[in-house]
N, C-alpha and C positions, 0 to 999 in steps of 0.2 A: 626488180631491176641489177643486173647479175651483177656480184662483184668485179669482172672483170670489164666491166664499160669504161670504155674510152671514147670520151667527150670534146669532140673537133680535133681529134687526134692526139689532145695535148694532155687530158685530164685523166687521171685512171684513177675510180671509185675503188678504194681498198673495204671499208667497212662501215656500215648504218652505225651513224650514232646519235638521230635524233629524227622523230615523224611527230607530223603535226597536221592540222586541219589543211594546210596549203602546200603541203609535201613532204618533202623527207630531204634532211643533213648528212652529207658522207663524209668521211674521211678521207682525205686523197691527196696524187702524188702529182704533182706539173711537173709532166717528161720533160720538157723546155730547160726548165730552169731548175729544175732537179731539187725543191720546195715542195712542203708537204702542205699541205691548204685544205679548208673547208668550203665544199662545194655543195651548195642549195639548190636543190633541184623542185621547181614549182608545179603542181599538177600542168599535165600536159593539158593544148587549150584542142577544143572541141573541134574535130575535123571536117565535124556534118552542122554547126554551128554556121550565127549570121557572117560571114565572110569581112562584111565591112566591121561590125565589132567587135571581131576576132584582129584585122591589120590593127584598127585604135586598138587596145589595149595591148598587142606590140609593140605599137611606137610608145605610149603609156611605161608599159616595162626598161623602155632604152633610156627616154628621160629620166628614170626614177633610178635607176640602175649606173646612167651618170654623174646624179648628181652625187649619189652616195659612194661614187667611187672618187670624187673629186673632194669629199672631204679626208683632211690628214690634220688630223688631233690625237691625241696620245689616249684620248676617251673617249676614241669614236671607233669599231670595227672596220679592219682596212677592208674597202673589195679591192681586187686584184682588177679581175674582169669577169665580164660579162655576157652573154650569148642566149642562144637559140639552134637547137638541133631536133630534127624529128619531130617539130610542135611542144619541146621539153624546153621552159624559158629556165636557167640557169646562172646565178649569183659565184664569183671564184672568192672568197673573204678567207683572211690569216685564219690561222688553226690557234684557239685558244686554250691553253690550261688553268680551267676552274672550272668554276661553278658559275652558274647566276642564284640571284638571290633567295628565287624560291626554291633553289635545291638545300642553301646555307638553313635557311631556315627550315627546311624538315627534316636536313640532320640534326639540326638543333634541337629536334622535337618540337618546334613552333615557341621555344623563347627568346624572346628579344636580345638584341646583339646588346654589347656596350656599348654605354655612351661612344667611349672615343670611335670604337669605328663606327658608327654611327655619323661621325661629326667625319671620317674621312672619306666615306660613300656620297654624303651629303656633297662634298665641296668638290671631290671629281666631280663627280654629277653636273654641277650644276659650272665646273670651267666649261666641260664640254658643251653642254648646251647655251654657257656664254658664248665660244664661238660658233656652232652651228647657227643661234639662232642671227649671231650679225652675219651672217653668210643667208639671212633668208629662210630657213628649212625649220619646220615646224614639224618633229617627231612624228604627232598624233598616238602614238599607243604605247608610251612608256609606261611598264608594267617590274615588277620583280621580274619575270621573267626574259625580258629583254636588256636585263643589266647585268654583265660577267663581271664577276671578281677572281681575278688570274691570282695564282701562287705564292705573288710576291705581294698583294693587299694592291694593284693596280685595277681600278673602276673601269669599263668600257660597256658602251649603250650598242647596240644591236639595232636590224634593220630596221633604219630610216628609209622612209617612201616604201616598206614593205605592205605599212598599213592602209595607207590609199591604193595601193596598186590589188590587195586580197580583196577589196571593197567593192573595186571594179570588175575583177573577173567574176567574184560571185560567191567568194572561199566565208566569207565572214556569214553568221547568220541572222535572218530579221529579227526583231521583237515581235513586230505584229504589223498589222497590214500596212500601217502609215509610212512603211518603211523606214520607221529608223535601225539604225545600223549598229547591231547588238557591241560593235567594237571587245573589250575586256571591262565589263560594267564595273567593276569593284576600282578601273582606274579611269575614269572618263570624267569631264569634268562637265558641268552644268550646260555648260555654252557648246557641247560636242551631242548631247542627251537632245537638249533642244530643236540642234540640227540650225544652229546657229552658223557666222561664220568665225573660225577661231584663227588663234593667232599663239603672238609665242610663252604668253601668260596659260594657255590649257594644258601645256604642258608642265610650267609651275605646277597647275593642282594635280598634275599624275603624279610629279615628284613626291609635291605634299603627301598622295595617297601612300605611295612607297614609303617614303619614310616614317607615316604614322604605321605603318604593321610593322618597319623593322624594328621600331622603338617600342611597340607592344605583342608582338606575334599576334597580331590580326588586324586585316581592312580597316576605316572606318566605316563604314556601312556593312559588317558580315551580317545581311539576311540569305534566308533561303532561297525565297525568289527573287529574281531579274530584274523586275518590274519592280520591287520594294528596295532594292538595289539604289537604282536607277532614279527613283524620287527622294531617295535619303541625300540623293549627290545636289537633287535638283533645288530641294524642299527643309530640311532637316540642317542643325548648326553639329557633327563631328563636336562626340563627348570627347572632352578635354586628356591629352595622356595621361596626363599623371594620375588620372583617376584609373587609370589601371597599373600604372607605374609611375609612384609615388617619388623614387629616386631621381627621379627625369630632370634638368637643370630648368628651371622656368625659362631661361628665356630660348630654350629650347624648342621647348613647349610653344614658346611664342610664335616664332619662325611656322612654326608645323601649320599652326592654325593663321599664319599667315598665306600662308602658300593654299588653304584651302578654305581660303572666302569666298563664295557664291558671285560676288558680282568681279571679273577681272579685273577691276580697278583698284580695288581694294589688298591684290595679292604685291608683292615684289614689282616695283617698274619692268626688272628685268634679271636673267640668270645671272651677271654678274654681280650687282646690286644683292643679290643673295646670298652669292659669294663673300661678299660683306659682312654680312648677318650673321653668316656661317661663322665667320672669324671673331666675331665679337662672345657669341655663344660659344666657343671653344674655351673664350679667356675666363668665364663665367664660372662663380663657383658652384660645385654641384650643391645637393641639400646635405649630402653627407661634407662640406669641405672641403673636399678635394675640387682640384682645376679640372675642366672638362677637355684635358691634354690629349695628346695621344701616350696609349701606354707603351711601353719598354719593347721589341722587338720580342717578341715570342716564339722560342723554333718550333712549337708545336701549332702552330697556325692561328688564323685571326679568329676561328670561332672555331667550334668544335667539327669535328673532321675533315675540319680542312688542315695543312703544309702552305709553308712556305718554303720556293725552289729558287721562281725567275725574277728577273725584275721588270722592268716596267714596259711595258707594251710589249711584251712577248709575243714571238711570230715562231718560236721554237718548234720543236714535235709534240704531240701529246693532243689529245682529242679536246673538242668544243662540247662539251655537254650542252645538250640541248632539255627541255621541257618537253617531255610531252604528251601535256596538255595541249589542247588545240589553241594554235595560234593566230587570232584575226589577221583577219589579212597577214639650210640650202647651206683668199685665203687673204693673202693677206691683204682683203681690203690691207689695214693697215692703211701704215704711207711708202712712198718710194724707196726713199731714205731707208725707211723702213719697211718700202712696200712690199718687200719680198726676201726680208730676213727670218721670215719662221715659214717660207713656202715648203720650205723642205726640212720636213719633222725630224726628230733622232728616231735613226731605227732603231727595230724595238728588241731588246736585250734576250740572248740565249739565254740556256740552262747553265745554272753555275756550277757545273762541274769539269773540270780538268782535263784538255783536251789527248786523247790515246799518245801515250807514247810507250816504247818497246821497253818492256819491265827491268830492270837492274837491280841487283843484289848491294845491299850496303855495304858498305868497306870491311872488309873482315868476316863478314857471314860465309857459313858454310856453301856450299855451289846447291842452286837449284833453290834455295832460301826465297822467298816471295818479298818481292817490292815490297816496303812500308807503306800504310794507308795513307789516301790523300788527306786532303784540306780536309777540315771537318765539318759536316754538314751545317751544325751550327754557326761556326764562323762563315761560312759563305751565307748561310741564309739571313748574320746580320751585316754582311755587305750588301745583301741585295734589299733590306729593308733601311740602310743609310743613303744607299741609293736613291730611293723613290723618296728619302726624303729633300736630297737634292732636287728632286725634281718637283715635289712639293713647293719648297723657298723658292726655286724660279716662276710657277704658277703664281704665287705672290709678291712677285717681282724684288725679290729678296735678291740679287742677282750676285752678290760680295759674298756672300752666304753659302748660295747655293756653288759656287766656284769654289768656294774652300772643302765643302762637303766632297764633290763630287774630283777635287786634286786626290784629297785623302783616301778614298774608295779606289781611283785608278791607283797607287801607287800600293795601298796594300796585294790588291786585286794582279799586281803584274808579279809581285812576293810570289805568290799564294800561285797564281796561275800561268804566267806567262806574259811577257808583252805583247805577243799578238794572239793570244784568247779571245774570241770574241767579248766577251764579259769582261774585260780589261780595254781592249776597242771601244764598246759601248759607252765605260765609261771616261774615256777619252774624248769619245764623241761630246757628252754635252759638257767637259771643263771647253770645246773648242765653243760651245753652243753661248756659255755662260761668259766668257769673253767679249766674244765678238756683241754682245748685248749691255756689256760693259764698254764698248767703244776699245777697246785695246786689240784691233785686230793684227798686229805683225804674231804677237803669244798665241792666238786664235788660229792663224793661219800656216803657225808651225802644228799646232794639235793637229790641225784638218788633216796636212798632210801626211804625218804620222799612220795616221786612221785609215785612211786609204790605200798606204803602203803596204797595212797591215794587213785591210780587208781582200786587196788586189789577191797578195800573197794565199789568202787562206780562204777566198768565194771565188775570186775569179775578176777581172778588170771590169767586165762587162757586169758582174751583181749589182742588185738594184740598191745596197749599202754602200756598197763601194762609190756608185755614183753619187752618191745624196752630200759623200764625205767632201766628193770631188767639187762636186758644184757648189758648195758649200763655202770651202776654199778660193774658188772662183767669187766668188760676194765678196770675202773678204780681203782678196788682192783689188778689187773694185773701189772699196772704201781707202784702201791704201793710196791711189790713185794710179795703184798697176793696171790700164785696163787693157794694153796692149795685150800684156802675162793673162789676163782674164778671160780676152776673148777667146784663147787657145785653148782655155780650161773646159769654157762654156763649149763649143764650137764640139771638141772630143766628146763631152759629157751627150752634149745633143744626139750625133751620130750615135753614141753604142743605145741612148732611150729609143728613137727611131728603130733601132734595129730589134732589139729586145722587147719595145712595148707597143711600135708602129706609131706612125703619125700623130694620131688624133687621144694618144692615152694622156690626162691629164697630168702627169709627169712630166712626161713630153713637150706639151705645151707650156708646162712651164719656163722648163727651158730655154724654149724660143724666148721666151719674155723676158728673161732675164737677161739674154743673149739681146734683146732687140734696145734695154734699157742702157748695155755696156758700148753699142756702138752708136750710139747718141753721145757717148762720153767721149767716144772715139773720133767725135767732130765728122762720124758718118752717114750724115741727119736725114739723106734720103732712103740709104740702107735699110738706118733704126726704124722711119717712117712704114716702108714699106713693111719691113717684118713686122714690126706693132700692128699693123691693119689687116695681114693675115693669119694673125691669132686671134685676134677681134673676131673675124669669120668662122675660124674654128672653134674659138668659145663659144660663141653665138650657137652655133649646129650644137656641138656636142653637151654643152653644160646649159645653155638658155639666156635669150638676152640681158636678163638682169642678176643672172647671178653672180658673186661679190669677184672671181679672176673675170670674169668678161669683162665689170663695167674696168675695175682695173687697168687692164689693156688699153681698154679704151681711152682712159684718161694718157695714158702714155703715146697714143695716138696723137689726141691733142696736143700736149706738150711738145710733140714732134713739128704738129704744123707748125708751133707760134715760132721753135727754131727757124723754122725754115721762111717763115714772117707771113705766115698764111694764118695772119690774125681771124679773119670773117668765120673760117673753119673749125680754126681750133676752142672761137669763141662756140659758135656751134655745139659743137664736141663735150667741152665742158661743162657747157649748160645741159644739156643731154644728160649726159651721166651723175649731175649735181639733183636731177628732176627725177631719176632711177633711183637713188641711193635714199632721198628724202624720200620714196613710198617705200623704198624696200625696210633700211633703217631706220629713216627716223628724221624728223631736219635738223635736230642738233647732234645728230652722228657725228664724232669728230671729222668719216671720209668723206658726209658730204658738206660740211665747210670745208673741209682741202678743196673739192670740186666747186665749190662757190668762191672761194677768193681768187681759184685761178678762173674761173669767167670773171672777175672782178680785175685781173690784169690782161686779160686780153679787150677788156671794153675801153678802160686805157688805153691800150695798146691805139685802138679803132678811134681815138678824138671823140670817147664819147663819155666823159670825163665826170657829167652831170648823173650818168644812170650809176658809175662804178663809184663815187659817191654816195648815192643811195645805201648801195649795195653794201660798200665796208663798211657803212654807221650800221649797218643788222645785222654785221658780221661782227662786228664790235661788242655786240648787246649780247648774241648770242654765245660767243668763245669769251666772256666775261660770266655768264651765268654759269656753262658747263665747265670752265677751267680756272675762271679766279680772271682779277684782272692784269697781275705779274705773269701768268704763264706767258712761256716765248709766242708761239700761236696765236692769243688775243694779240701780245706789241706790234708780231708783224701784220694783223687786220689793220691796229692804229696809225701806223704808218705807212700803209697803202692808205689811208682816211686822208693822212696826212699828204702825202704825194698827191693825190686828186685834189685836192684844197688848194695845191699852189695851179694846178695846170688850169685852175679855174679862175687865178689870177687872186686870190686870198691868201693873202701870203703871209699877213698878222696871225689868220690862226693857223695854217698852215707850220709858219715856224714856230709857234707855240706849243703845238702838238707833236712837233718832231723834238723839241727841247726834255718836254716828260717824257718820250718815248724813250728819248736818247738818256735819260735821267734815272731811271727804272733799268732800262739794259746794264745799265752800267752799275749798279747796285747789287744786280743780280746775277748777271751772268761776267760782269769784269771788265775794264775799264779796252782792255786790247782782243775781247772778242767780238766775231768780225760784224753779226747784227748791232753791238755799238760801236763801231764805226760807219756802218751805215746810217744811221741815224746821226752820227756828228756831222756826216758830208753832207746829210740833209738840212741841218740845221745852216750850215754853212750856205747850201743852196737858196734857203730863207731870205739869211743876213744878207747874201747877194745881190737878191732881185727887190730889195728890199733897199739897197746901194749906202748899205754898213760894211762896206768891203774890208775895214782894218777888222771887224771885227773875225768878219770870212776869214779873213790871213792865215789867224790865229787858227782858226779850226780847223783850215785845211792843211799846214804847216802840220798838226797835232798826227791828223788822219795817217799823213805821209812819212811822219817818223815812226810811228808805230808800227805800217806797214813794213817798212823799209827793215825795221830789225825781226817782226817776225815771219815774213814772207823771206826777205830778200830782197837787195835794193834792185835788181832785174826781172822780178813779177808783173805781170800785165797790170794786176792792182794798184801795186804802189808808185809803177810807171803811172797810172792815168790820176792816183792822188797828187805823180808833182807835176801831170800837166794842168789841174784844178787849181795849184800852188800859181804855178804862171799867168796860165788866164788873168787871178783875183793881182798879182802886182801891176797888169797890164796895166788893167783895170784903173788902179791905181797912181799911174805916171809912170813905175817905175820900170817904163819899155828895157836897157838893159838888162834890169836882172831878170825880167822877163824873158828873154832874147834866149840870154845866158843857161837858161833855164830849160827852156823848149829845145838847144841846141843838145843840150846833156840829154833828155828824154830821148830825144829820136837817135842818138848814137847808140843807147841802150836798148834801144829796139832792134834796132839794123843788127847790134852784137847779136843778141839776143837770136833773134832768125837765121842770123849764116851759121851761127852754132845750131840750131833746129836742123837744118838743110846738108 
């Protein structure tokens, strides 16, 4: 392929940087967006072959490429685009500067890596797998050549979906006439070898093989004959890594051997569980008496032959070195108060070098004197390492610490490089993200706006990194209740994304999804429903019906239907989402349980309280097992249980349940928390139904007083509480007081409506 090739009139191939059994990888430039990318060109489809089969392969490629493009995680290589030209299938990806693990071992003369480095690699891979497995996506070909380590230490998994595609196209060799797919035999799980169905635990086995190799220098079954390698995986227990490397901490060896269990059920249940095991192994003392904590940043690199220079998730210029060995051959989930907080990831950082500036001589120097040297490379590398530490703390959920790290790095980068240098802005973006996770939305908004302004001046207003900062600012505006402003920002971002990426690009659909959510908060329920339904249809077409992004949007469709009073349709949609999530994520995954909770609300609204009661009883048990008895979501399920007990006329039981939930919420959330007040009101409702009106009056008055103090006397919730109080007075025969209170509430509501108009 000539180096002047222009694909789709947009991607100009510049330099071949890798070749394998499935095709070639080129360094290229995206002439539309003026950014450097890597283009993976798969072998051309045979024009003389079976046309029906070729069409199937094309559809399979599109499906796999869409799945890969939808993945948004720092630990997964970004896929920007895909397509076909003259029978040539291609993927456009971020261009990474670093080495894969095979190359690192080769450059290190196949000597094993240091334990802290092994743990850092393992933790980053496990975090990426936890994300992809939550999306219902299994890699199937995890191996050292598919794990990239950029020059700042960020670890990324490559080639999602490519293994299955390669097997279909026929680029993988066959071991025998029985049709056993070879794949990469040194890293295949026993269930892959047996031709059985695989799930996320197959990836965990392959990760165990990768970790075994980087801690010992050799794969677990390193035999010359491929069949012998496969038999080793299937039948032979691996030698404990410490027989090769006595200095290896025993907890780390135990983790690796558990990953290499022949029976998938004996491996960790999930990559998230593995991450916790690795964190414990990091804290364990090594045989030499020290801790397996990360080594201090070393300016000479992570292993011999490497170097530090860029920070997390680099999208900068530079090669993506690809192994010349023949390669063979599924966002926020999350909740939607949390539903979309992480759907727009922090954009990758640029190289840590100062922006070009006009040379100036220092004061007092002779004419023509050279400009002093820029910031020390070692200092820049140290800042890159500290930035990466902040990202790692965030992955562990330690947001306060992560925020402080990013703040300090941002300040130092600004002093060294300038306030609008891409690296400074990348740190500012992470400050905003951590503040958002901490609920400090006003501060987060200030940071995101600062980043968006800087990136717009530097990269352009429609650059993807600029749009990412603007979209996050819209999210925090929504969290601040400033939905009109959020709507304007989302609308602008959406127009830019549609113009630069197309209507069906995953980032465009994510923005439309967020816009639909915000429309519902503006009270534009029909518009919200219509847009959410359109996004659900598009995501089904692009990503598949059971992709987690599709299910998140279908969940929002159900929410809009409920707000519109169309509870039968809402019930049907929530139930379908719950069923799909149970199938793809598991019956006790938090997202599955969230959909089941909303199913219970719909049942109750339809008067099917007996069914709702049964559902909530199961949900309480599941939440208690998964999150504990005092978790807010467990208590929310118990609240639903109590409400439906009351609807069935079982008021003594309902009152007891409400009292207990209220007590736990008051202890864990505080007496003024909205959930605590909801429970206290439910206690008052139960007391009223049991004709204990004097006690009910005390509860209603307490709720009203707190809401007036916290929300203001004219807030709708405070007015509702005063109305409850008036009703209670009426039941006690204190009609004059009740009438006066009703009159005050009506006056305040009229005044509120007038001021709003």
